[in-house]
N, CA, C and O of each residue as an XYZ file, in Angstrom:
936
protein
N      44.044     -1.854      0.950
C      42.843     -1.828      1.798
C      41.705     -1.106      1.075
O      41.901     -0.041      0.490
N      40.520     -1.702      1.125
C      39.350     -1.092      0.506
C      38.847      0.066      1.365
O      38.824     -0.029      2.592
N      38.442      1.166      0.710
C      38.004      2.329      1.494
C      36.691      2.083      2.248
O      36.323      2.882      3.109
N      35.980      0.988      1.939
C      34.750      0.698      2.679
C      35.040      0.278      4.116
O      34.165      0.348      4.979
N      36.279     -0.159      4.367
C      36.680     -0.466      5.740
C      36.558      0.781      6.615
O      36.228      0.684      7.797
N      36.823      1.939      6.038
C      36.674      3.210      6.768
C      35.217      3.397      7.185
O      34.933      3.799      8.313
N      34.299      3.101      6.266
C      32.863      3.232      6.554
C      32.453      2.286      7.680
O      31.715      2.681      8.583
N      32.922      1.051      7.633
C      32.560      0.073      8.658
C      33.021      0.523     10.039
O      32.292      0.374     11.020
N      34.231      1.074     10.117
C      34.744      1.568     11.393
C      33.922      2.753     11.885
O      33.589      2.835     13.067
N      33.597      3.668     10.981
C      32.817      4.848     11.370
C      31.433      4.453     11.869
O      30.950      4.990     12.865
N      30.800      3.516     11.177
C      29.423      3.136     11.519
C      29.334      2.354     12.807
O      28.237      2.164     13.332
N      30.447      1.896     13.330
C      30.419      1.253     14.647
C      30.036      2.242     15.736
O      29.584      1.846     16.810
N      30.218      3.538     15.459
C      29.903      4.619     16.405
C      30.707      4.499     17.700
O      30.271      4.984     18.744
N      31.840      3.878     17.643
C      32.746      3.783     18.784
C      33.893      4.766     18.585
O      34.510      4.805     17.520
N      34.169      5.545     19.597
C      35.152      6.622     19.474
C      36.510      6.109     19.011
O      37.153      6.727     18.163
N      36.949      4.975     19.567
C      38.259      4.429     19.180
C      38.274      4.036     17.712
O      39.255      4.282     17.009
N      37.196      3.429     17.249
C      37.124      3.022     15.842
C      37.048      4.224     14.911
O      37.612      4.205     13.817
N      36.355      5.260     15.342
C      36.261      6.476     14.526
C      37.638      7.124     14.394
O      38.024      7.565     13.312
N      38.373      7.177     15.505
C      39.739      7.723     15.460
C      40.627      6.870     14.556
O      41.439      7.401     13.798
N      40.472      5.542     14.639
C      41.244      4.645     13.782
C      40.905      4.856     12.314
O      41.793      4.843     11.461
N      39.619      5.052     12.015
C      39.194      5.293     10.632
C      39.866      6.547     10.078
O      40.320      6.554      8.934
N      39.930      7.587     10.870
C      40.573      8.828     10.430
C      42.058      8.609     10.187
O      42.622      9.125      9.222
N      42.689      7.839     11.071
C      44.119      7.558     10.914
C      44.392      6.739      9.660
O      45.320      7.033      8.906
N      43.573      5.706      9.442
C      43.762      4.862      8.267
C      43.541      5.635      6.975
O      44.282      5.469      6.007
N      42.515      6.482      6.969
C      42.254      7.289      5.772
C      43.443      8.195      5.476
O      43.863      8.330      4.327
N      43.975      8.812      6.518
C      45.126      9.707      6.340
C      46.344      8.928      5.855
O      47.084      9.407      4.996
N      46.558      7.721      6.405
C      47.727      6.930      6.010
C      47.653      6.476      4.561
O      48.680      6.253      3.919
N      46.423      6.339      4.044
C      46.235      5.931      2.648
C      46.148      7.126      1.694
O      46.049      6.964      0.478
N      46.187      8.316      2.269
C      46.066      9.513      1.440
C      44.650      9.767      0.955
O      44.444     10.436     -0.058
N      43.667      9.226      1.685
C      42.267      9.405      1.286
C      41.647     10.572      2.041
O      41.887     10.749      3.236
N      40.865     11.348      1.351
C      40.088     12.403      1.992
C      38.794     11.801      2.516
O      38.040     11.183      1.765
N      38.538     11.983      3.807
C      37.330     11.423      4.410
C      36.075     11.969      3.731
O      35.106     11.237      3.530
N      36.093     13.229      3.386
C      34.944     13.846      2.706
C      34.631     13.128      1.399
O      33.466     12.919      1.062
N      35.675     12.754      0.667
C      35.489     12.058     -0.605
C      34.825     10.694     -0.394
O      33.948     10.296     -1.162
N      35.251      9.986      0.650
C      34.680      8.667      0.940
C      33.210      8.796      1.342
O      32.370      8.005      0.914
N      32.908      9.803      2.172
C      31.520      9.995      2.609
C      30.625     10.351      1.427
O      29.476      9.914      1.371
N      31.122     11.118      0.509
C      30.336     11.455     -0.691
C      30.153     10.220     -1.577
O      29.075     10.003     -2.130
N      31.191      9.426     -1.705
C      31.148      8.236     -2.571
C      30.048      7.274     -2.142
O      29.361      6.695     -2.984
N      29.881      7.102     -0.827
C      28.927      6.113     -0.324
C      27.601      6.727      0.126
O      26.808      6.065      0.795
N      27.361      7.964     -0.228
C      26.039      8.561     -0.041
C      25.764      9.178      1.310
O      24.626      9.553      1.593
N      26.776      9.295      2.152
C      26.542      9.852      3.491
C      26.362     11.362      3.459
O      25.579     11.922      4.227
N      27.081     12.004      2.579
C      26.962     13.460      2.457
C      25.537     13.854      2.107
O      25.004     14.827      2.640
N      24.925     13.097      1.213
C      23.556     13.410      0.780
C      22.563     13.310      1.934
O      21.522     13.967      1.926
N      22.897     12.476      2.935
C      21.996     12.262      4.086
C      22.244     13.243      5.219
O      21.514     13.240      6.210
N      23.257     14.076      5.089
C      23.554     15.028      6.160
C      24.622     14.559      7.122
O      24.745     15.103      8.219
N      25.403     13.551      6.732
C      26.548     13.095      7.529
C      27.801     13.605      6.840
O      28.191     13.105      5.785
N      28.427     14.602      7.444
C      29.499     15.339      6.788
C      30.880     15.123      7.398
O      31.889     15.493      6.797
N      30.930     14.529      8.588
C      32.219     14.392      9.273
C      32.223     13.134     10.116
O      31.191     12.487     10.294
N      33.401     12.790     10.638
C      33.528     11.605     11.486
C      32.668     11.731     12.738
O      32.081     10.745     13.185
N      32.587     12.920     13.302
C      31.794     13.119     14.521
C      30.313     12.883     14.304
O      29.592     12.563     15.249
N      29.848     13.037     13.065
C      28.430     12.811     12.783
C      28.028     11.345     12.954
O      26.840     11.030     13.031
N      29.020     10.449     13.012
C      28.721      9.030     13.221
C      28.444      8.712     14.683
O      28.228      7.555     15.043
N      28.450      9.748     15.528
C      28.062      9.607     16.926
C      26.653     10.141     17.176
O      26.165     10.095     18.306
N      26.008     10.637     16.149
C      24.663     11.194     16.293
C      23.667     10.137     16.740
O      23.785      8.961     16.393
N      22.679     10.581     17.522
C      21.573      9.690     17.874
C      20.350      9.934     17.000
O      19.436      9.110     16.979
N      20.317     11.050     16.280
C      19.208     11.358     15.380
C      19.749     11.725     14.007
O      20.718     12.475     13.888
N      19.116     11.192     12.977
C      19.466     11.547     11.607
C      18.203     11.999     10.894
O      17.284     11.210     10.671
N      18.167     13.269     10.542
C      17.025     13.845      9.827
C      17.452     14.127      8.391
O      18.173     15.088      8.122
N      17.004     13.293      7.493
C      17.363     13.469      6.076
C      16.096     13.528      5.223
O      16.051     13.011      4.107
N      15.072     14.171      5.778
C      13.812     14.287      5.054
C      13.900     15.373      3.972
O      14.655     16.339      4.087
N      13.114     15.179      2.942
C      12.956     16.170      1.883
C      14.283     16.534      1.211
O      14.584     17.709      1.003
N      15.069     15.506      0.876
C      16.350     15.723      0.209
C      16.401     15.075     -1.177
O      17.467     15.004     -1.789
N      15.256     14.604     -1.670
C      15.195     13.934     -2.973
C      16.109     12.714     -3.042
O      16.676     12.417     -4.093
N      16.248     12.017     -1.933
C      17.122     10.846     -1.889
C      16.496      9.673     -2.639
O      15.304      9.397     -2.501
N      17.314      8.993     -3.428
C      16.885      7.779     -4.114
C      17.203      6.538     -3.289
O      16.552      5.505     -3.444
N      18.205      6.634     -2.410
C      18.603      5.507     -1.567
C      19.315      6.017     -0.331
O      19.826      7.137     -0.301
N      19.338      5.176      0.683
C      20.118      5.428      1.880
C      21.357      4.541      1.853
O      21.352      3.499      1.197
N      22.407      4.929      2.548
C      23.560      4.028      2.661
C      23.155      2.705      3.303
O      22.281      2.676      4.169
N      23.782      1.620      2.885
C      23.446      0.306      3.439
C      23.827      0.199      4.908
O      23.157     -0.496      5.672
N      24.891      0.875      5.308
C      25.289      0.907      6.716
C      25.021      2.291      7.277
O      25.428      3.297      6.698
N      24.334      2.334      8.407
C      24.075      3.595      9.100
C      24.714      3.529     10.486
O      24.954      2.433     10.994
N      24.994      4.669     11.106
C      25.666      4.665     12.405
C      24.909      3.854     13.460
O      23.690      3.961     13.589
N      25.652      3.050     14.203
C      25.047      2.225     15.251
C      24.467      3.044     16.390
O      23.690      2.529     17.195
N      24.838      4.311     16.464
C      24.367      5.174     17.551
C      22.949      5.680     17.337
O      22.344      6.215     18.267
N      22.405      5.524     16.140
C      21.123      6.147     15.810
C      19.973      5.571     16.631
O      19.827      4.357     16.768
N      19.167      6.474     17.170
C      17.926      6.103     17.837
C      16.704      6.588     17.049
O      15.619      6.016     17.151
N      16.900      7.652     16.261
C      15.806      8.223     15.465
C      16.288      8.412     14.030
O      17.328      9.027     13.793
N      15.526      7.879     13.078
C      15.816      8.072     11.660
C      14.563      8.614     10.989
O      13.523      7.957     10.968
N      14.674      9.816     10.442
C      13.575     10.426      9.686
C      14.038     10.619      8.250
O      14.832     11.516      7.963
N      13.545      9.780      7.352
C      13.906      9.866      5.931
C      12.648     10.094      5.096
O      12.562      9.639      3.955
N      11.690     10.789      5.661
C      10.421     11.026      4.974
C      10.582     12.031      3.840
O      11.568     12.764      3.761
N       9.575     12.038      2.965
C       9.521     12.988      1.849
C      10.748     12.900      0.956
O      11.397     13.905      0.664
N      11.053     11.681      0.529
C      12.124     11.450     -0.429
C      11.601     10.592     -1.578
O      10.394     10.524     -1.811
N      12.513      9.940     -2.292
C      12.147      9.096     -3.427
C      12.634      7.671     -3.217
O      12.958      6.972     -4.177
N      12.683      7.248     -1.971
C      13.234      5.941     -1.626
C      12.311      4.813     -2.075
O      11.109      4.850     -1.816
N      12.869      3.820     -2.741
C      12.088      2.647     -3.135
C      12.329      1.471     -2.198
O      11.590      0.487     -2.231
N      13.366      1.569     -1.359
C      13.604      0.546     -0.337
C      14.460      1.147      0.765
O      15.100      2.184      0.590
N      14.454      0.470      1.904
C      15.274      0.847      3.040
C      16.414     -0.157      3.185
O      16.320     -1.276      2.679
N      17.480      0.226      3.864
C      18.560     -0.756      4.103
C      18.031     -1.978      4.849
O      17.174     -1.855      5.725
N      18.539     -3.143      4.503
C      18.111     -4.369      5.175
C      18.600     -4.420      6.613
O      17.973     -5.046      7.467
N      19.724     -3.759      6.880
C      20.305     -3.805      8.223
C      20.258     -2.403      8.840
O      21.220     -1.640      8.751
N      19.153     -2.090      9.449
C      19.037     -0.825     10.161
C      19.693     -0.968     11.533
O      19.769     -2.080     12.056
N      20.166      0.121     12.124
C      20.865      0.023     13.416
C      20.001     -0.632     14.492
O      18.810     -0.343     14.604
N      20.610     -1.513     15.277
C      19.879     -2.223     16.334
C      19.358     -1.266     17.400
O      18.386     -1.569     18.093
N      20.003     -0.115     17.528
C      19.624      0.849     18.571
C      18.404      1.685     18.192
O      17.901      2.444     19.020
N      17.919      1.558     16.950
C      16.871      2.446     16.445
C      15.580      2.293     17.239
O      15.082      1.186     17.443
N      15.048      3.438     17.685
C      13.816      3.475     18.461
C      12.648      4.029     17.643
O      11.507      3.598     17.813
N      12.937      4.987     16.753
C      11.907      5.601     15.921
C      12.336      5.590     14.456
O      13.455      5.980     14.120
N      11.433      5.140     13.593
C      11.661      5.141     12.154
C      10.500      5.852     11.482
O       9.345      5.447     11.613
N      10.824      6.919     10.760
C       9.820      7.721     10.059
C      10.211      7.727      8.581
O      11.221      8.321      8.205
N       9.418      7.071      7.758
C       9.772      6.938      6.335
C       8.559      7.199      5.448
O       8.465      6.653      4.348
N       7.636      8.027      5.918
C       6.437      8.303      5.132
C       6.759      9.153      3.899
O       7.802      9.803      3.817
N       5.829      9.121      2.949
C       5.956      9.896      1.710
C       7.232      9.560      0.946
O       8.070     10.421      0.676
N       7.349      8.284      0.610
C       8.403      7.810     -0.277
C       7.760      6.931     -1.349
O       6.573      7.065     -1.646
N       8.558      6.032     -1.925
C       8.041      5.109     -2.934
C       8.283      3.660     -2.506
O       8.521      2.786     -3.340
N       8.220      3.425     -1.226
C       8.476      2.091     -0.681
C       7.350      1.126     -1.035
O       6.172      1.473     -0.953
N       7.721     -0.077     -1.425
C       6.732     -1.129     -1.671
C       6.763     -2.186     -0.570
O       5.875     -3.035     -0.493
N       7.777     -2.132      0.274
C       7.903     -3.085      1.375
C       8.835     -2.497      2.424
O       9.581     -1.554      2.162
N       8.774     -3.075      3.613
C       9.701     -2.742      4.694
C      10.664     -3.905      4.892
O      10.347     -5.034      4.519
N      11.824     -3.653      5.465
C      12.743     -4.770      5.740
C      12.092     -5.816      6.632
O      11.292     -5.486      7.507
N      12.437     -7.074      6.408
C      11.850     -8.157      7.197
C      12.305     -8.134      8.640
O      11.569     -8.543      9.538
N      13.522     -7.654      8.864
C      14.069     -7.676     10.216
C      14.291     -6.258     10.724
O      15.419     -5.769     10.776
N      13.201     -5.614     11.094
C      13.303     -4.285     11.687
C      13.924     -4.410     13.081
O      13.791     -5.453     13.722
N      14.598     -3.364     13.555
C      15.274     -3.449     14.856
C      14.323     -3.816     15.993
O      13.197     -3.324     16.056
N      14.784     -4.676     16.876
C      13.952     -5.166     17.978
C      13.524     -4.066     18.938
O      12.482     -4.175     19.584
N      14.328     -3.000     19.036
C      14.042     -1.928     19.986
C      13.063     -0.891     19.440
O      12.692      0.044     20.150
N      12.647     -1.046     18.199
C      11.777     -0.053     17.570
C      10.446      0.045     18.311
O       9.762     -0.958     18.512
N      10.085      1.264     18.715
C       8.798      1.490     19.391
C       7.848      2.354     18.564
O       6.646      2.379     18.827
N       8.384      3.066     17.560
C       7.567      4.004     16.780
C       7.892      3.808     15.306
O       9.049      3.917     14.900
N       6.874      3.520     14.509
C       7.059      3.330     13.071
C       5.980      4.101     12.324
O       4.786      3.870     12.518
N       6.413      5.009     11.479
C       5.499      5.730     10.589
C       5.960      5.492      9.157
O       7.022      5.959      8.745
N       5.147      4.761      8.408
C       5.490      4.444      7.012
C       4.338      4.824      6.089
O       4.108      4.162      5.077
N       3.630      5.862      6.424
C       2.441      6.288      5.685
C       2.794      6.810      4.299
O       3.928      7.203      4.026
N       1.783      6.801      3.432
C       1.897      7.419      2.097
C       3.047      6.834      1.289
O       3.911      7.553      0.787
N       3.032      5.503      1.178
C       3.948      4.791      0.298
C       3.122      3.865     -0.594
O       1.948      4.129     -0.855
N       3.741      2.782     -1.056
C       3.037      1.812     -1.905
C       3.157      0.409     -1.309
O       3.239     -0.583     -2.034
N       3.167      0.345     -0.002
C       3.372     -0.913      0.710
C       2.113     -1.779      0.627
O       1.009     -1.312      0.910
N       2.289     -3.038      0.239
C       1.140     -3.946      0.128
C       1.049     -4.915      1.307
O      -0.029     -5.422      1.617
N       2.180     -5.170      1.960
C       2.188     -6.064      3.114
C       3.178     -5.553      4.149
O       4.247     -5.050      3.805
N       2.817     -5.686      5.407
C       3.751     -5.402      6.486
C       4.474     -6.688      6.867
O       3.936     -7.777      6.669
N       5.686     -6.581      7.409
C       6.382     -7.801      7.843
C       5.570     -8.568      8.885
O       4.900     -7.966      9.724
N       5.632     -9.879      8.828
C       4.915    -10.704      9.807
C       5.553    -10.601     11.191
O       4.892    -10.812     12.209
N       6.842    -10.276     11.214
C       7.565    -10.246     12.488
C       7.905     -8.810     12.886
O       9.074     -8.474     13.075
N       6.896     -7.981     13.011
C       7.131     -6.624     13.482
C       7.760     -6.664     14.870
O       7.495     -7.590     15.636
N       8.588     -5.677     15.210
C       9.295     -5.698     16.503
C       8.327     -5.826     17.681
O       7.280     -5.180     17.710
N       8.684     -6.650     18.632
C       7.793     -6.938     19.755
C       7.580     -5.733     20.658
O       6.594     -5.675     21.393
N       8.510     -4.754     20.608
C       8.383     -3.569     21.452
C       7.600     -2.433     20.785
O       7.400     -1.381     21.393
N       7.159     -2.636     19.552
C       6.484     -1.575     18.811
C       5.203     -1.132     19.520
O       4.348     -1.952     19.853
N       5.086      0.178     19.745
C       3.912      0.742     20.429
C       3.044      1.590     19.508
O       1.831      1.672     19.703
N       3.652      2.219     18.509
C       2.930      3.137     17.624
C       3.192      2.732     16.180
O       4.337      2.708     15.730
N       2.132      2.416     15.465
C       2.240      2.025     14.060
C       1.287      2.874     13.234
O       0.068      2.809     13.398
N       1.864      3.668     12.345
C       1.103      4.521     11.438
C       1.429      4.065     10.014
O       2.524      4.312      9.509
N       0.474      3.405      9.382
C       0.716      2.854      8.044
C      -0.393      3.267      7.077
O      -0.683      2.549      6.119
N      -1.004      4.407      7.324
C      -2.118      4.840      6.481
C      -1.650      5.212      5.077
O      -0.473      5.488      4.847
N      -2.604      5.213      4.147
C      -2.363      5.640      2.762
C      -1.299      4.794      2.079
O      -0.341      5.308      1.501
N      -1.493      3.487      2.161
C      -0.680      2.535      1.413
C      -1.616      1.653      0.590
O      -2.716      2.070      0.226
N      -1.166      0.429      0.299
C      -1.990     -0.516     -0.462
C      -2.125     -1.841      0.306
O      -2.194     -2.918     -0.288
N      -2.161     -1.733      1.617
C      -2.158     -2.911      2.486
C      -3.522     -3.606      2.443
O      -4.558     -2.979      2.663
N      -3.504     -4.890      2.162
C      -4.739     -5.662      2.068
C      -5.021     -6.471      3.329
O      -6.161     -6.851      3.596
N      -3.962     -6.728      4.104
C      -4.138     -7.528      5.311
C      -3.053     -7.159      6.322
O      -1.882     -7.019      5.968
N      -3.452     -7.006      7.562
C      -2.492     -6.766      8.633
C      -1.981     -8.109      9.154
O      -2.682     -9.116      9.053
N      -0.779     -8.134      9.704
C      -0.297     -9.392     10.302
C      -1.226     -9.853     11.423
O      -1.750     -9.031     12.175
N      -1.426    -11.143     11.533
C      -2.278    -11.677     12.597
C      -1.636    -11.549     13.973
O      -2.321    -11.467     14.993
N      -0.307    -11.534     13.979
C       0.411    -11.452     15.252
C       1.001    -10.057     15.439
O       2.220     -9.888     15.469
N       0.137     -9.072     15.564
C       0.606     -7.709     15.816
C       1.352     -7.662     17.151
O       1.035     -8.433     18.057
N       2.336     -6.771     17.285
C       3.148     -6.737     18.504
C       2.310     -6.568     19.769
O       1.356     -5.789     19.772
N       2.640     -7.266     20.822
C       1.827     -7.224     22.047
C       1.813     -5.866     22.739
O       0.880     -5.552     23.479
N       2.858     -5.051     22.497
C       2.926     -3.743     23.137
C       2.222     -2.648     22.332
O       2.188     -1.496     22.764
N       1.667     -2.987     21.182
C       1.071     -1.979     20.309
C      -0.100     -1.277     21.004
O      -1.048     -1.921     21.454
N      -0.015      0.054     21.082
C      -1.081      0.825     21.740
C      -1.854      1.699     20.761
O      -3.035      1.970     20.977
N      -1.205      2.144     19.688
C      -1.862      3.008     18.696
C      -1.640      2.439     17.305
O      -0.506      2.250     16.865
N      -2.736      2.173     16.628
C      -2.679      1.635     15.270
C      -3.522      2.513     14.365
O      -4.725      2.674     14.577
N      -2.872      3.085     13.344
C      -3.549      3.922     12.359
C      -3.306      3.300     10.988
O      -2.180      3.294     10.490
N      -4.373      2.777     10.382
C      -4.244      2.101      9.087
C      -5.320      2.591      8.118
O      -5.818      1.821      7.296
N      -5.673      3.863      8.214
C      -6.655      4.457      7.308
C      -6.183      4.393      5.853
O      -4.988      4.301      5.571
N      -7.151      4.444      4.946
C      -6.846      4.615      3.515
C      -5.937      3.520      2.968
O      -4.904      3.790      2.355
N      -6.350      2.285      3.206
C      -5.671      1.145      2.618
C      -6.699      0.298      1.868
O      -7.734      0.807      1.439
N      -6.411     -0.983      1.714
C      -7.338     -1.896      1.026
C      -7.727     -3.064      1.937
O      -7.993     -4.171      1.469
N      -7.756     -2.799      3.228
C      -8.063     -3.844      4.197
C      -9.502     -4.340      4.043
O     -10.434     -3.548      3.908
N      -9.663     -5.647      4.064
C     -10.993     -6.248      4.026
C     -11.406     -6.799      5.384
O     -12.579     -7.086      5.627
N     -10.427     -6.938      6.255
C     -10.692     -7.449      7.594
C      -9.599     -6.977      8.527
O      -8.562     -6.485      8.082
N      -9.828     -7.127      9.822
C      -8.815     -6.865     10.839
C      -8.440     -8.193     11.490
O      -9.204     -9.155     11.409
N      -7.289     -8.258     12.129
C      -6.941     -9.507     12.828
C      -8.023     -9.892     13.837
O      -8.626     -9.028     14.474
N      -8.257    -11.170     13.970
C      -9.302    -11.639     14.886
C      -8.999    -11.248     16.326
O      -9.897    -10.920     17.103
N      -7.714    -11.292     16.664
C      -7.307    -10.932     18.017
C      -6.347     -9.737     17.949
O      -5.212     -9.858     17.487
N      -6.820     -8.607     18.410
C      -5.990     -7.414     18.458
C      -5.177     -7.420     19.750
O      -5.590     -8.036     20.732
N      -4.023     -6.742     19.765
C      -3.175     -6.770     20.967
C      -3.909     -6.260     22.208
O      -4.675     -5.299     22.138
N      -3.669     -6.906     23.325
C      -4.328     -6.528     24.578
C      -4.011     -5.100     24.988
O      -4.790     -4.462     25.697
N      -2.869     -4.603     24.543
C      -2.429     -3.266     24.944
C      -3.016     -2.158     24.071
O      -2.784     -0.978     24.334
N      -3.773     -2.523     23.036
C      -4.258     -1.525     22.075
C      -5.189     -0.521     22.744
O      -6.142     -0.895     23.427
N      -4.896      0.755     22.536
C      -5.639      1.853     23.157
C      -6.475      2.618     22.128
O      -7.575      3.077     22.435
N      -5.948      2.753     20.904
C      -6.630      3.526     19.868
C      -6.453      2.848     18.518
O      -5.355      2.427     18.154
N      -7.559      2.753     17.782
C      -7.552      2.108     16.462
C      -8.263      2.998     15.462
O      -9.414      3.386     15.665
N      -7.567      3.319     14.376
C      -8.154      4.069     13.265
C      -8.013      3.248     12.000
O      -6.904      2.903     11.591
N      -9.149      2.935     11.378
C      -9.122      2.126     10.154
C     -10.128      2.657      9.128
O     -10.783      1.883      8.430
N     -10.241      3.978      9.048
C     -11.153      4.612      8.085
C     -10.797      4.257      6.645
O      -9.662      3.906      6.323
N     -11.808      4.362      5.802
C     -11.583      4.323      4.350
C     -10.843      3.062      3.907
O      -9.807      3.122      3.245
N     -11.404      1.930      4.292
C     -10.916      0.647      3.820
C     -12.086     -0.116      3.204
O     -13.068      0.492      2.779
N     -11.985     -1.428      3.156
C     -13.059     -2.263      2.609
C     -13.502     -3.305      3.649
O     -13.881     -4.423      3.301
N     -13.447     -2.926      4.895
C     -13.708     -3.854      5.997
C     -15.204     -4.136      6.108
O     -16.012     -3.213      6.213
N     -15.561     -5.407      6.083
C     -16.960     -5.816      6.225
C     -17.252     -6.363      7.616
O     -18.372     -6.243      8.113
N     -16.247     -6.962      8.240
C     -16.469     -7.584      9.542
C     -15.381     -7.166     10.515
O     -14.191     -7.283     10.222
N     -15.793     -6.685     11.657
C     -14.877     -6.325     12.728
C     -14.720     -7.507     13.676
O     -15.579     -8.388     13.706
N     -13.648     -7.541     14.446
C     -13.474     -8.637     15.412
C     -14.631     -8.669     16.418
O     -15.224     -7.636     16.729
N     -14.928     -9.822     16.902
C     -16.033     -9.957     17.855
C     -15.610     -9.586     19.274
O     -16.455     -9.326     20.130
N     -14.317     -9.562     19.516
C     -13.799     -9.217     20.835
C     -12.773     -8.110     20.685
O     -11.859     -8.198     19.866
N     -12.938     -7.059     21.495
C     -11.982     -5.955     21.500
C     -11.120     -6.006     22.753
O     -11.574     -6.490     23.790
N      -9.887     -5.517     22.679
C      -9.041     -5.460     23.885
C      -9.674     -4.591     24.971
O     -10.348     -3.605     24.675
N      -9.456     -4.958     26.199
C     -10.090     -4.248     27.312
C      -9.562     -2.820     27.467
O     -10.264     -1.960     28.000
N      -8.333     -2.555     27.007
C      -7.771     -1.201     27.134
C      -8.250     -0.264     26.026
O      -8.015      0.942     26.101
N      -8.903     -0.786     25.020
C      -9.278      0.032     23.869
C     -10.257      1.127     24.282
O     -11.281      0.857     24.909
N      -9.930      2.358     23.923
C     -10.756      3.501     24.292
C     -11.358      4.220     23.091
O     -12.305      4.989     23.259
N     -10.845      3.999     21.898
C     -11.388      4.705     20.730
C     -11.200      3.871     19.472
O     -10.124      3.329     19.220
N     -12.263      3.781     18.691
C     -12.200      3.163     17.364
C     -12.781      4.150     16.369
O     -13.861      4.701     16.581
N     -12.063      4.365     15.295
C     -12.564      5.204     14.207
C     -12.544      4.339     12.955
O     -11.477      4.020     12.429
N     -13.724      3.962     12.481
C     -13.799      3.030     11.351
C     -14.763      3.540     10.284
O     -15.461      2.754      9.644
N     -14.797      4.809     10.102
C     -15.712      5.418      9.136
C     -15.381      4.967      7.709
O     -14.255      4.578      7.400
N     -16.399      5.034      6.861
C     -16.238      4.724      5.431
C     -15.719      3.309      5.193
O     -14.754      3.095      4.460
N     -16.387      2.351      5.833
C     -16.180      0.931      5.585
C     -17.556      0.284      5.427
O     -18.515      0.747      6.045
N     -17.683     -0.769      4.623
C     -18.981     -1.431      4.447
C     -19.239     -2.477      5.540
O     -19.489     -3.643      5.237
N     -19.178     -2.064      6.783
C     -19.271     -2.991      7.917
C     -20.671     -3.601      8.003
O     -21.675     -2.891      7.938
N     -20.719     -4.924      8.150
C     -21.999     -5.644      8.156
C     -22.376     -6.191      9.530
O     -23.536     -6.541      9.752
N     -21.430     -6.270     10.448
C     -21.719     -6.987     11.687
C     -21.695     -6.102     12.922
O     -21.357     -6.568     14.010
N     -22.047     -4.845     12.769
C     -22.084     -3.956     13.934
C     -23.049     -4.496     14.987
O     -22.794     -4.361     16.184
N     -24.147     -5.100     14.558
C     -25.182     -5.518     15.502
C     -24.731     -6.662     16.420
O     -25.378     -6.911     17.438
N     -23.649     -7.355     16.090
C     -23.250     -8.487     16.929
C     -22.490     -8.033     18.168
O     -22.243     -8.841     19.063
N     -22.118     -6.768     18.239
C     -21.341     -6.272     19.369
C     -22.238     -5.684     20.444
O     -23.312     -5.146     20.173
N     -21.768     -5.805     21.650
C     -22.453     -5.123     22.751
C     -21.873     -3.727     22.884
O     -21.341     -3.358     23.931
N     -21.980     -2.970     21.828
C     -21.328     -1.658     21.781
C     -22.006     -0.642     22.687
O     -21.382      0.329     23.115
N     -23.268     -0.863     22.976
C     -23.972      0.134     23.791
C     -23.371      0.234     25.186
O     -23.366      1.311     25.781
N     -22.871     -0.864     25.708
C     -22.273     -0.781     27.040
C     -20.790     -0.419     26.968
O     -20.197     -0.007     27.964
N     -20.200     -0.574     25.789
C     -18.783     -0.260     25.665
C     -18.531      1.134     25.128
O     -17.590      1.805     25.552
N     -19.360      1.573     24.201
C     -19.031      2.765     23.439
C     -20.199      3.737     23.350
O     -21.365      3.355     23.446
N     -19.856      4.976     23.169
C     -20.832      5.963     22.738
C     -20.819      5.918     21.211
O     -19.784      6.177     20.596
N     -21.941      5.596     20.601
C     -21.992      5.369     19.158
C     -22.682      6.536     18.453
O     -23.835      6.866     18.730
N     -21.960      7.128     17.561
C     -22.553      8.146     16.694
C     -21.833      8.037     15.356
O     -20.733      8.560     15.180
N     -22.484      7.341     14.409
C     -21.804      6.949     13.182
C     -20.532      6.200     13.599
O     -20.611      5.214     14.332
N     -19.409      6.640     13.158
C     -18.105      6.268     13.673
C     -17.353      7.586     13.789
O     -17.580      8.462     12.954
N     -16.505      7.779     14.731
C     -15.895      6.805     15.630
C     -16.753      6.442     16.820
O     -17.784      7.057     17.092
N     -16.285      5.406     17.530
C     -16.843      5.023     18.815
C     -15.818      5.367     19.878
O     -14.614      5.281     19.635
N     -16.285      5.752     21.048
C     -15.383      5.979     22.161
C     -15.944      5.311     23.396
O     -17.140      5.376     23.678
N     -15.065      4.678     24.110
C     -15.483      3.970     25.306
C     -15.944      4.932     26.381
O     -15.381      6.018     26.514
N     -16.946      4.565     27.145
C     -17.566      5.500     28.072
C     -16.967      5.486     29.471
O     -17.116      6.463     30.206
N     -16.303      4.422     29.855
C     -15.792      4.392     31.210
C     -14.438      5.052     31.280
O     -13.841      5.123     32.354
């Protein structure tokens, strides 16, 4: 039996499977600690079988070059910021609600992020494009200080806060999500803003952009204008 079977059982985050993994390891004469070190779990702060029941994994600032390909299914929060990661696992846990991976060396995000994800912070990397199919439940997206040239046209409908400062954006999507409440897009190369803003939008911060079409908006009735940002008055 391959010792990776132990990892698969542990990552199921089911108590019966975890107990079985311990039994199988013992029957094969394998030290569980040795297996966890072999596959990189020790480096992430997973030191025992019980740690595969955690709902939060904080492995920030550990000089990690990679994460294990399989992570516990129980995870709801993963913070792997301030490392040296060049990619994330393709199969992140389906239960994940928050992903924080800022200050790494990422050039892309996985195409199939978990559907339940509501909070994503991937700032200060080298990302040039975001996935076209961002999770539909995503509410908070912080992607500032990357190399993003274009945002997906179909941003998630539940998105309420979008921070994309310090990128290489030349435009914003023509139709922003109806649920959008706050937009920050400072320090880009945006020349034209959308002609229609979502009705829930209460604040836009778009300083340091070469915007040419401010005059086409009825901003006086929507916003208090003083340079940028703008804030809605009602």
